[in-house]
N, C-alpha and C positions, 0 to 999 in steps of 0.2 A: 504493500500500500504506500509506504513512504517513498519507494522508488518511483511509483507512478506519479506521486505529487511533485517529487523533486525534478523529474525529467523535463516536464514542460517549463519549469522555472529556469533550469539550466539552458534549455534551448532558447528561451527568451533572452537570457543573459548573453549567450553566444551571438544571437542575432543583433542585439543592441551593440555589442562590441565590434561586430563586423560592419562598422560604419566608418568610411575613410575620413569623414569630417571629424567625428569623435576621436578617431585614432590620431589625427594630426594635432588636435587640441591636446590630447594626452601626451604626445611626444614633446610639443613645445612647453607644456606645463612642467613636464619632468625636468627639463633643462633649467627652468627657473627655480623649481624646488631644490635642485642640486645646489644652487647658490646658497639657499637658506641652510641646507644640510652642511655645507662647508663652514658656514658661519658658526653653527652650533658646535661642530666638531672642533674648530680652532679655539672657540671660547672655552670648551671643556678640557681640551688636551694641552694647548699651548699655555693658556693663562698669562700671556704676554700681550698686553694691549698694543704695544708698539709694533710687534710682529704681525698681529692681526690687522692693524692699520695699514701696513705695507701690502698685505695680501688683498685687502679691500681696495687699495689703490690700483692694483693689477686688474681686479674685476671691473673697477670703474673705467679704467683706460680701455679695456676690452669692449665694454658697452659703448663708450663714447666713439670708438673708431670702427665699430662693426654694425651697431643697431640700425643706423640710418640706411646704409646701402644694402644690407641683407633684406630689410623690409622693402625697400624700393625695387630691388631686382626680383625678389620673390613675387611681389604684387604685379610687376610688369609681365613676368612669365605667365602667371595664372590668368591675367586679364587678356593675354594675347592668344589663348588656346583653350581647348576643352577636350573631353574624353574622345570625341569623334573626329578631331582634327588630324588628318593624315600626316601633318608636318610637325606634330607635337614632339617627337623624339629629337628631331634636329634642333628645334628651339630649346629643348631641355639641355642638350649637350652644350650649346653655346652659352646657356645660362650658367652651367657649372664652370665652364672655362672663364667666363666673365667674372665669376666670384673668386676664382683662384687668382686671377690677375689683379683684381682690386685689393684683396687682402695682402698679397705680397708687396704691392706698391705702398700701401698705407703703413704697414708695420715696418717695412724697410726705411721709409722716410722718417717715422717716429724714432727708430733706433739711431739712425745717422744724425738726426737733429735733436737728440734727447736733451742735450745741454740747454737748448732753447725752449723746447716744448714742455718738458716736465715742470719747470717752475711756474709756467702759465696754467697748466692743467690741474696740477695737484699741489702746487706750492712747495715742491721738494726738488732739490738739485739732482738727486738720483733715487731710483726705486730698486731695491734688491730683486734679483731673479727676473728682471725685465726680459732679457734675451730669451731665456728658457721658456717663459710663459708665452711669448710671441710665437715661438716655433710651434708650440702646442696648438695655439689658435689657428695658425696657418693650415695645420692638418685638419682640425676639427670643425671650424666654422662652415666651410663650403659643403659639409655633409648634409646640411639642411636641404640641399637640392634633391636628395634621394627620397625623403618622405613626400616632397611635392609631386614627384613623378608617380609615386605609388598612389597618391590621391586620385590622379587621372586614370590610373589603371585599376582602381577599386581594390587595391591590395591592402586592406586594413590590417590584417594580421601581420604582414611584413613590417608595417609601421610600429605596431605594438612590440614586436620582438626587438626591433631596432631601438626603440625607446627604452625598454627595460634593460637590454644588454649594454647600451652605451652608458646609461645611468649607473649601473652596477660597476662597470669597469672604471668609470671616472671617479666615483666615490671611493672605491677600493684602492685606486692608485694613490689617493691622498691619505686615506685613513690608515692603511697598513704601515707606511713609513713613519707616520706620526706616532702611532701606538707602539711601534718598535723603538721609538726614540731616535730615529734617523734624521729628523728635522724636516722643515718645510721645503727646503731645496730638493731633497730626495723625492718628495711627493710630486713636485712640479715636473721633475725629470721623468717620473713614472707616467705622468699625464701625456708627455710627448709620445711615449710608446703607445699609449691608448689611442691618441689621435691618429697615429700611423696605421694602427689596426683598423680603425673606423673608416679609413680611406679605401680599404681593400674591397668591400662590397660595392662602393661607389665606382671605383675603377673597373671592376668586373662588369657592372651594369653598363657603364659607358662603352666598354670594349664590345659588348654584345650588340650595341646600337650604333656602332661606328659607321655603318653603311648609310645612316641617315644624315651624316655630316656632309651635306652637299652644297647647300645654298648659303654662301658667305654673307648674304644680305641679312640673314637672321641675326648675325652678331650686331649689325647696325640696328635691326628692329628691337632687339632686347636692350641694347645699350641706349638708344635714343628714347625708348619707352620708359627706361628706368630713370633717366636723368631728372625729370621733374618730380617723380615720386621719391627719388633719393634726396633731392633738395628739400622736399616737404618733410620727409622723415628726419633729415639732418637737423632742420630747425626744431622739430619736435624733440629730438635727442638732446640738442643744446638746451632746450627749455627744461628738460629733466636733469641734465648734467650741470646746469648753471648753479644749482644749489650746492653741489659738492665743490665746485670751483670757488664759489664765494666763501665757503667754510675753510677751504685750503688756503685761500689768500688772506682772509681776515684773521685766522687763528694760527696757521702755520705749525700745528701740533698734530702729529700722527695719532695721538691718543684721542684728542677731540674729534679728529676725522673718523676714527673707528666708531666712536659713540654715535656720531651723526649718521654714518653709513648704516649702522645697524638699525637706526630708527627710520632712515629715509627709504627703506625698502617698501615698495608697495606689496600688497598681497601677492605672494610669489607666482601664482599661476594666472593672475588676471590678464596681464599683457599677452600671455601665450594663448589663452582661450579666446580672447577677442581677436588677436591677430590671425589665428587659425580659422576662425569663423569668417573673417573678411576674405582671406585667401581662398577659402572653399566656395564662397558664393560668387566671387568675381567671374569664374567661367560661366555662370548662369546669366550674368549681365552681358557676357559676350554674345549671347543669343537673343535675350529679351529682358528689358528692364523690369517688367512686372514680376517675372519669375525670380529675379534677384531680390526684389523688395520683399516678396513673400518669404523667401528663405531667410533673409536677414531678420525680419520681424520674428519669425518662428525661433530662430537661433538665439536672438537677444532675449526673448521671453524666458527661455530655459535658463540663460545665464542670470537674469534678474532674480528669478525665484531661488537660485542657489547662492549667488554671491552677496546680495544685499543682506539676507539674514545672517550669513557667516560673518560678514564685516561688522555688523551691529553687535553680534555676540563678542567678537574679538575686542571691540572698543571697550567693553565693560570689564573684560578679564585681563587685558594687556598689562596694566600696572602691577598686577600680581604675577602674571606669566613671565614677563621679560627677565626679572632677576633670577627666576628659577630655570628658565630655558637657557639663558646665557650665564651671566654672573651678576653680582650686585653692582658691578661697575657700569652696567648698561641699563640701570633703572630709568634714567632720563630718556633713553631711546624709546621707551614705551609711549610717551606722550607725543613724540615726533611721529611715530608710526601711526598713531590715531589720527593725527591731522592729515597725513598722507593717504589714509584710507578714504577720505572724502573724495579723492581723485577718482574713485570708482564711479562717481556720478558722470563726469565727462567721458570716462573710459567707455561706459556702456551706452552713451549717447552717440550711436554709430553713424551720424550724419555724413562724416567725411567719406564714407564708402561710396555714396552717390557722386561726390566730386571726382573720385577715382574712376568710377564706372563711366561718367560722362566726359572724362578727359578735361575737366575744368581745372587744369593744373595751375594756371596763373593765379586764379582766385585763391586756391589752396595755399600757395606760397606766400601771397600777400597777407592773408589772414594770419598764417602761422608766424610770419616775421613780426607782425605787430604784437602777437602773443608773447614772443620772446622778449620784446622791449618792455612790455608790461610786467613780465616775470621779474626782470632785473630790477626795475624801478620799485615795484611793490616789495620785493624781497629786501632790498637795501633799506627802504624806509621802515619796514616792519622789524628788521633786525635791531634798529635803535630802541625799539620798545620791548621786544620779546626775545632778543638774542637769536640763537640758532633756530628757535621755533618760528621766528618771523620769516625765515627762508621757506619753510614749508607752507606758510600762509600765502606767500607770493606765488608759489607754484599752483596752489588750489585756485586762486583768483584768476591766474593766466589761463589755466585749462578751461575754466568755466566760460571765460570771455570768448575763447576760440569757438566753442560749440554753440554759444548763443548767436554769434555773428554768422556762422555757417547755417544755422537753422533759419535765420532771417533771409539769407540769400536763397535757400532752397524754397522757402515759402513763397517768395516773390516769383519763383519759377513754376509755381503751381503744384509743389509736392507737399502734401499734408504730412505732418510728423507722425500721425497715427498709422500711416502706411508702412512705416519701418520700425516704429517703437510703440509699445502700449503706454501711452502718455500718462493716464491716470495712475496706473500701478507704479510706474517709474517715479512719478512725483511724490506719491505717498512714502515709498521706500527712502527717497532722497531726504525728505523732511525728518524721518526717523533717524537716519544715519547722522545728519548734522546735529540734531538735538542731542543724541547720545554722546558725540564727541565733546560738545560744550559742557554737558552735565558732568562727564567724567573728569574733564579738566578742572572744573570748579570744585569737585569733591576731593580729588587727589592732589591737585597741583596748585590751584588758584588760591 
């Protein structure tokens, strides 16, 4: 009897997991959760805030130099093809080559010009283990191209296996040397080996599809299509990174930087879930906008029901959770994290997807550039009143501004917000989240 009851549930679970959109979200979320896992591991094992600060600087530099173009190139590829496109494999191969070229040029330039760039970006003359960490990233970052291809091929289980395998290998590469007392440098060197191993399935897949590498104009197609999206994502990345830059410049202390970075993390998997949803619906816009809008609204509804309640719960328990999850040194990080949780509101207001689908790149870039300016001005002003907490307030204000302006533009073009977002439900959750952040601040910190 139990077997008869369990079998339908198991089949339902298998069917649910056999969804390439969900699998892509799972893969990207796993990579962001990995960053949190590293933070917990370092806090518990190293117990050296300075060393942790340096590692956080490496992660910050990786984000600053990869997020914008990985997002832009990925969205350009997914927007330019779909599962029925006979030229999808050729476009994918050029996407992978384009990623490899970009990451090599960027990290090569950073290393050669490190004496100039590092003081500007992180307020430090040098960052330990920089060369080793960059080699690891050159191997590992372009592997995002593989799950994108599997989405088009509807190979959800390939993505899940790749996600679990890569996560376990990366975490083990850092955890084992640290637990054995070999130090952080050994862990980063182990990561290089893991990155090289992750390249193997990608190279094998590329070799299998090498016959599709015929039309060199695809490189121009992916490249030109990526540029405005890269520029938009770059400005967005700078808006997120400006907070860490300001802290690095104003304080110049790796310990303060570590405390800030532990608090300035958004909910680890939000960006991944949202990014994967956008990437997965763009091929639908390639055929028909209404199909894309329906898929976007359906996907956002699921995220709203999961992420808002989770964030509201975290807001209330973070002041208790952070000192136990990390150490007592990171108590102040909890209140920073709470403020940054408010960015969930603009994160889930997915209006910019329509700008991408409609190729309205100029408007995107102009709005995002003004957002960056507002972020800097509000952050500097708020720092005079709230210290490092003011930097978080500046980011929240800037993010809100961008989505409000984009919504006004789309409304003028005849696109009702309810066609892509459940407005009433979204508004109710947003009010609850903001109210919770203010209440917890007053109870614990104010």
